[in-house]
matplotlib code that plots the C-alpha trace (Angstrom):
import matplotlib.pyplot as plt

x = [-1.8, -4.0, -2.9, -5.9, -5.1, -5.8, -9.3, -9.0, -12.0, -14.0, -17.3, -15.6, -13.4, -17.2, -18.9, -16.1, -16.5, -20.4, -19.6, -17.3, -14.3, -11.4, -9.3, -5.6, -5.5, -6.4, -4.7, -6.3, -5.0, -4.0, -6.3, -9.0, -12.6, -16.1, -19.6, -18.3, -15.1, -16.6, -18.8, -15.8, -13.8, -17.0, -16.8, -13.6, -13.7, -17.0, -15.3, -12.0, -10.2, -6.3, -6.2, -3.0, -3.2, -0.7, 0.0, -1.5, 2.1, 2.4, -1.3, 0.0, 3.0, 0.2, -2.3, -2.1, -5.9, -8.5, -7.9, -10.0, -8.1, -8.4, -6.5, -7.5, -5.2, -7.4, -6.2, -5.3, -7.2, -9.7, -8.8, -10.3, -10.7, -8.7, -11.8, -13.2, -10.0, -9.5, -13.4, -12.5, -8.9, -9.9, -13.3, -10.7, -9.3, -5.8, -3.7, -3.4, -0.2, -0.4, 1.9, 1.4, 4.1, 4.3, 5.3, 6.6, 6.6, 8.4, 6.2, 8.8, 9.7, 5.7, 5.0, 8.6, 7.0, 3.6, 4.9, 7.1, 4.6, 2.1, 4.9, 5.6, 1.9, 0.5, -2.8, -3.2, -1.3, -2.3, -1.0, -1.7, -3.9, -1.6, 2.2, 2.4, 3.1, 0.4, -0.6, -0.4, 0.5, 4.0, 3.2, 0.9, 4.4, 6.9, 4.5, 4.5, 0.6, 0.0, -1.5, -4.2, -3.9, -3.5, -6.1, -4.7, -6.1, -6.2, -6.6, -6.7, -5.8, -3.1, -3.8, -7.2, -5.8, -3.0, -5.5, -8.0, -5.7, -4.3, -8.1, -8.4, -5.6, -2.4, 1.2, 2.5, 6.2, 7.8, 11.2, 13.2, 17.0, 16.2, 15.5, 17.7, 16.6, 17.7, 15.2, 15.7, 15.0, 11.5, 8.0, 6.6, 4.1, 0.8, -1.1, 1.0, 0.9, 4.6, 5.4, 8.1, 8.7, 10.6, 14.1, 14.7, 12.9, 11.7, 8.3, 6.8, 7.6, 3.9, 3.1, 5.9, 3.7, 0.8, 4.0, 4.6, 8.0, 10.4, 13.8, 16.0, 18.5, 22.1, 24.3, 27.8, 29.0, 29.7, 26.0, 23.9, 20.5, 19.2, 16.3, 12.9, 11.8, 15.3, 14.8, 11.2, 11.5, 14.0, 11.9, 8.9, 11.1, 12.1, 8.8, 7.1, 10.4, 9.0, 5.5, 6.3, 7.8, 5.0, 4.0, 6.9]
y = [-18.2, -17.3, -14.1, -11.1, -10.6, -14.5, -16.6, -19.8, -22.3, -22.0, -20.3, -18.1, -16.1, -16.6, -15.0, -12.3, -11.4, -11.1, -9.0, -6.7, -6.8, -5.8, -8.5, -8.4, -11.6, -15.7, -18.3, -21.2, -24.8, -25.9, -28.5, -28.4, -28.5, -28.7, -26.5, -24.7, -24.0, -22.9, -20.2, -19.0, -18.2, -17.0, -14.1, -13.5, -12.9, -10.6, -8.5, -8.2, -9.7, -10.6, -14.4, -16.8, -20.3, -22.2, -25.9, -27.4, -26.8, -23.3, -23.6, -25.7, -23.4, -20.3, -21.8, -24.9, -25.3, -26.9, -24.8, -26.3, -25.3, -21.9, -19.2, -14.7, -12.0, -9.4, -6.0, -3.7, -0.7, -0.1, 1.1, 4.3, 5.0, 7.0, 7.8, 9.1, 10.8, 13.2, 15.2, 16.0, 17.2, 19.5, 20.5, 21.4, 24.1, 21.8, 20.5, 16.4, 15.0, 11.5, 8.3, 5.6, 2.5, -0.3, -3.5, -2.7, -5.9, -5.6, -5.0, -2.4, -0.4, -0.1, 1.4, 3.7, 4.9, 5.8, 7.3, 9.5, 10.2, 11.4, 14.2, 15.4, 16.2, 13.5, 13.2, 9.7, 6.4, 3.9, 0.5, -2.4, -5.5, -8.0, -7.6, -5.4, -5.8, -6.8, -4.0, -5.8, -5.2, -5.0, -2.2, 0.0, -0.3, 0.8, 3.1, 4.9, 4.9, 7.1, 4.4, 5.2, 8.8, 9.0, 7.2, 4.2, 3.7, -0.1, -1.0, -4.4, -2.0, 0.6, 1.8, 2.3, 5.0, 6.7, 7.0, 8.7, 11.1, 12.2, 13.0, 15.0, 17.2, 15.9, 15.6, 11.8, 12.0, 8.1, 8.1, 5.4, 5.5, 4.9, 8.9, 11.3, 14.4, 14.6, 14.6, 18.4, 19.5, 18.6, 20.5, 19.6, 22.9, 21.7, 18.9, 16.3, 12.1, 10.9, 6.8, 4.8, 1.0, -2.0, -2.0, -5.2, -4.1, -0.7, 0.8, -1.5, -0.5, -0.9, 2.0, 4.6, 6.2, 7.6, 10.2, 13.4, 13.2, 10.9, 11.3, 10.0, 10.1, 10.7, 8.2, 9.0, 5.8, 2.1, 0.9, 0.6, 1.5, 3.4, 1.3, 2.2, 4.0, 6.3, 7.0, 8.0, 10.1, 12.3, 12.6, 13.7, 15.8, 17.6, 17.9, 19.3, 22.2, 22.9, 23.1, 25.0, 27.8, 27.8, 32.1, 32.7]
z = [22.4, 19.4, 17.5, 17.0, 13.6, 12.2, 11.7, 10.3, 9.7, 6.5, 8.4, 10.5, 7.0, 5.3, 8.3, 8.6, 5.2, 5.3, 8.4, 6.1, 8.1, 6.6, 5.8, 4.3, 2.6, 2.6, 2.3, 1.1, 0.5, -2.3, -4.4, -2.0, -3.0, -1.5, -1.5, 1.8, 0.1, -3.4, -1.3, 0.4, -2.9, -4.0, -1.7, -1.8, -5.6, -5.1, -2.0, -4.0, -1.2, -1.8, -1.9, -2.1, -2.9, -0.5, 0.2, 3.6, 5.4, 5.3, 7.2, 9.6, 10.1, 10.4, 12.8, 15.3, 15.2, 12.7, 9.4, 7.7, 4.8, 4.9, 7.3, 6.9, 8.2, 9.8, 9.0, 11.7, 9.9, 8.0, 4.0, 2.4, -1.4, -3.3, -5.3, -2.3, -1.1, -3.2, -3.6, 0.0, 0.0, -2.8, -0.6, 1.8, -0.2, -0.2, -3.2, -2.7, -1.5, -2.4, -1.8, -3.9, -2.6, -5.9, -3.8, -0.6, 0.6, 4.3, 6.7, 8.8, 5.9, 5.4, 9.1, 8.6, 5.2, 6.6, 9.8, 7.9, 5.4, 8.1, 9.5, 5.8, 5.4, 3.0, 2.6, 1.6, 1.3, -1.3, -1.6, -4.2, -3.0, -4.1, -3.4, -0.4, 3.0, 5.6, 7.7, 11.3, 14.5, 13.3, 10.9, 13.3, 16.0, 13.5, 12.5, 16.2, 15.1, 12.3, 10.2, 12.2, 11.5, 7.5, 5.1, 4.0, -0.2, -0.9, -4.7, -7.0, -9.9, -9.7, -13.7, -12.3, -9.6, -11.8, -14.2, -12.2, -10.4, -13.9, -14.3, -11.4, -12.0, -10.1, -11.0, -10.8, -10.2, -9.9, -7.9, -10.1, -10.7, -14.6, -14.2, -15.4, -13.5, -9.4, -7.1, -6.4, -9.6, -9.8, -9.6, -6.4, -6.1, -7.6, -6.7, -6.6, -6.7, -5.5, -6.5, -5.0, -6.0, -3.5, -3.0, -5.8, -8.5, -7.9, -9.6, -12.2, -15.6, -16.5, -14.7, -16.1, -19.1, -16.1, -14.8, -15.3, -14.1, -13.3, -10.8, -8.9, -5.5, -6.3, -4.8, -3.6, -1.9, -3.5, -2.6, -5.2, -3.5, -0.2, 1.6, 0.5, 3.7, 3.9, 0.1, 0.8, 3.7, 1.1, -1.7, 1.0, 2.6, -0.5, -1.9, 1.6, 1.4, -1.9, -0.7, 2.1, 0.7, -2.5, -3.0, -0.5]

ax = plt.figure().add_subplot(projection="3d")
ax.plot(x, y, z, "-o")
ax.set_aspect("equal")
plt.show()
């Protein structure tokens, strides 16, 4: 059975990009050439579609048809732009509540996080174009459909996103085990962005200078880390508690 979230063959992928289909990533066979492939790679770069060069065996394992050296994953959602979302939130009279996920590569974790974010009142979730889990049917299912209820913003350069958020008056709080401040001691009662990193390496250190604050979750057991979905829920709901009781 052909998967609905995959298309393959150079010409079909070119047509999908030209039709503005939302594509999570394209796998390109290592060492392949030709005019049509050059046209495809040009379009990929022009439209900022994530691309990965892989051995032909990877493509053979992914599809059974004649892939011609190219396979594309179609996204289950249409991505928004954080540069468009933030003005809309302010215009509605609300203080933005944004979640940025740095290199969350497990599909089910991503879906579960977005479900929690939607329940906690997060206005938008930002993910990087590269090194992030694919938003596919599994992610949608794990999110219980929340992926369709909160804007998902995919951006190539998170530094540009953080610069924009700071210029928009938004406080950026990074959750990291390197922090000294505990998560419940932070101030969440302002336009806010919370940043979570992956379980293995956390948030990329290159982003730390953009943060207004750094917080950590205390751990009392022998295991040195929480599942990232659980950790995100802990911080988001503490932020929600602060924001809900603001001014009361």
